[in-house]
N, C-alpha and C positions, 0 to 999 in steps of 0.2 A: 761346784758350785767354790769360789774363792771365802778364804779365811776372812774374817772380819776382824778388823783391829780397831780393839775395843779404846777408848781414848777421852769418852766423856767423868766427868768425877763421879761417883758411888754417890748415895744416900747412904748415909749408913747406917739406917734400916732395911734395906735390901742388902747390903753388904753381911748384915747378920741374918737375916732369915736365908739367904745364899749360903752361908756357912752350914747354920744348923741341918740346912736342906742334904749338903753332903755330906756333913758328919754322919747322917743316916742312913742313906743310900748308897756309901759304899760298903760299910759291915751288912747291911741286908744283902746287897748284891755278892756279897765274895761268902756270905751263909745260906743260902739258898742256892747259887751254885753248885756248892762243897755238898750237901746235902741230896740235892736233886742228884746229882752225878754218882755220888757215893750209892743212893737209894737205887738209882737205874742197875746201875752195873750189877747189883747184888738181885733186883729183880727179874734179870734178865740171865743170870748164873755166868755172867763173865767173868767176876770176881767173886770169890767167897767171903761176904761181907756180914759178921753181925752185928746185929739192932744197937748193942754198943758203940761199934767199930762205926755205923754211919753218925750216932751221934756225937764220936771224937770230932770225925772225919768233920763234919759240921760245925761245932767249937772251932774247930781247927782256921776256918773259912771266916769264919766270926773274930781269930786275934787275929786274922790278917789283912780282916778288912782295918778293924780298928790299929793297925798299927802303919797302915798305910796312910789313915787318919793324923797319924801324930807326926810322920812326916811330908806330907804332900798337904794337908789343908790351906794353910795360907798361900799355898800357889795352886792349886786347883782355885782355890774363891778367887781370886783375883784374875783368872784367865777361863773364869767359867761361860763369859760369854762371847770367848775367841775360840771354843774349842772346833776341830775341823769336823764337815761333816760326816768323811768317812767313819769317825769315832762314833757320835754323836747319834747315826743312824742304828744302828748294833745295837748299843745302848736300850733306845728305845725301842727296839722289836724285841730284845730279853726282856725288858721289864711289859710289854705288851702280853708277852707267855705267861710271865707273874698273875698280873691283874688276872688276866684269864682264867688261871686256875687258880686262883686264891678266890676268886668269884663265883667260882664251880660253872664257869658259863655267863653267867647274868652279864650284859655290857656294861652294869655300874662302874665296875674299875676301868674298862678300858675307855671310856667317856671320859670319867675325872685323869688319869692316865693324857688326852686330846686335851684335856682341856688348860693343864699344866705345858704341857707341848705350847700350847696356843701363849700360854703368858711367855714363853722364855722364847719365842719369837719374837713377841711386840720390845722385849726387851732390848733383847737381843740387836734389834735391826734399830731401837732409841739409841743405844751406847755405840753402836756405829757412824752414829748420825746420817740416817739413810733419808734421802729424801722424801715426804711424804707419797708423792706418785709414786714413786720404788718402792717403797712399802707395799703399796696397796697392792700393785703386782703380784709382788713374792707371795705376801700373806694368802694370798688366792692359789698361789703354788704347793706352798707351804701346809696348807689347809687341807688341799684336796688329798695329799699324800699319807696324811696322820687320817685324815677320814680312808681312805682305804687302807691303811693299816687294820683299822679295827673294823671293816669289812670283812676283809678275810679271815680274821681271826672269830668274826662272827658267824660265817658259812663254816667254817673248819668244827666248831660248836654245835651248828647245822647239822652238820652232814652225820654227827659224831649222835647226836641227838634221834635222830630217826634210824638209827640200830637200836636201840632200847625200845623192846617190845611194849613196857609199859606206856611209854611216852606217845607211841604210835596208838597203842591202845585208848589213850585219853584224848587224842586228835580223831579215831575214827569217831569215838563217841560223843564231841562236841560236833563235829559237821555229819553226822550219817553215811560214813563211807562206808565201803568194803575198804579191806586190810591191803589186797594188793594197789588199790588205787589211793591208799590214805599214803603209803610208802612209797609208790612211786611217781604217782602225780601229784595229788594234792599237796603233800607233804614237801618234799623237795620245793615247789612253787613259791609255800608260805615260808620257807627258809630263803630264801631268795627275797620274795619283798619285804622280810621283817630287815633283813639286813641293807636290803637297798636303803628303808626309811633309816637306819642306824646310821650307814653313810651321811645322810642328809644332815642328821640331827646331830652330829659330830664334826662335818662340814662350818655348823653355823657355833655352834660351842666351840671349837679354836679359832675362827678366824674373828668372835668377835672377842673371845678373850682375850687373844694378839690385838687388835685393834686399842682394845682397854691399856693392855700393858704400855703400848706405843705412846699411847696419848697421855701418859703417866709423866708430866714433866718436872717432878720437885725433886729438887739437890739437896745435896747434905749441906 
């Protein structure tokens, strides 16, 4: 997909919101990346890193994010709706992982992230002066892609949950089934059904958010 050329004058409120969003998201991204990477290397005994060392590395990541904010925030804000999809998609996937882990597998984080993605899609196409009929087609594709990412994350969480004996026992008690039937038949079926429902909910939320954002025509 080609990079959109943003030419519409921004609303001052929108500029401020985007600037605040980037100024928070950038340090948070580097903080979590440094923290998770150093903790993972320590947990799996790849590199011996103490708890204090993990904290120091995490703070270094935070400092790097703040430094990038100072150096690049103005430019990033101006080009927010013109970012290449080859960069935007990996960043979104990274935050899907963060949202999934932060909410301990509950879909609230990923659904909220999908709504934010919808708002971004809508404003991106509005600023690019996209004709409404073209936008209607593109937003369906974009919403499906976001919903698919949410669904994959949900499936992953469901598979991990079925490996937990306590969760399987709870399902078995509610459904009144045997352990083997619960773990190998009803459990996986339940995970798939719930994931499909979540995909449908995410698609609707993302598409609705994108449509509302696209139709917001206020100017500075």
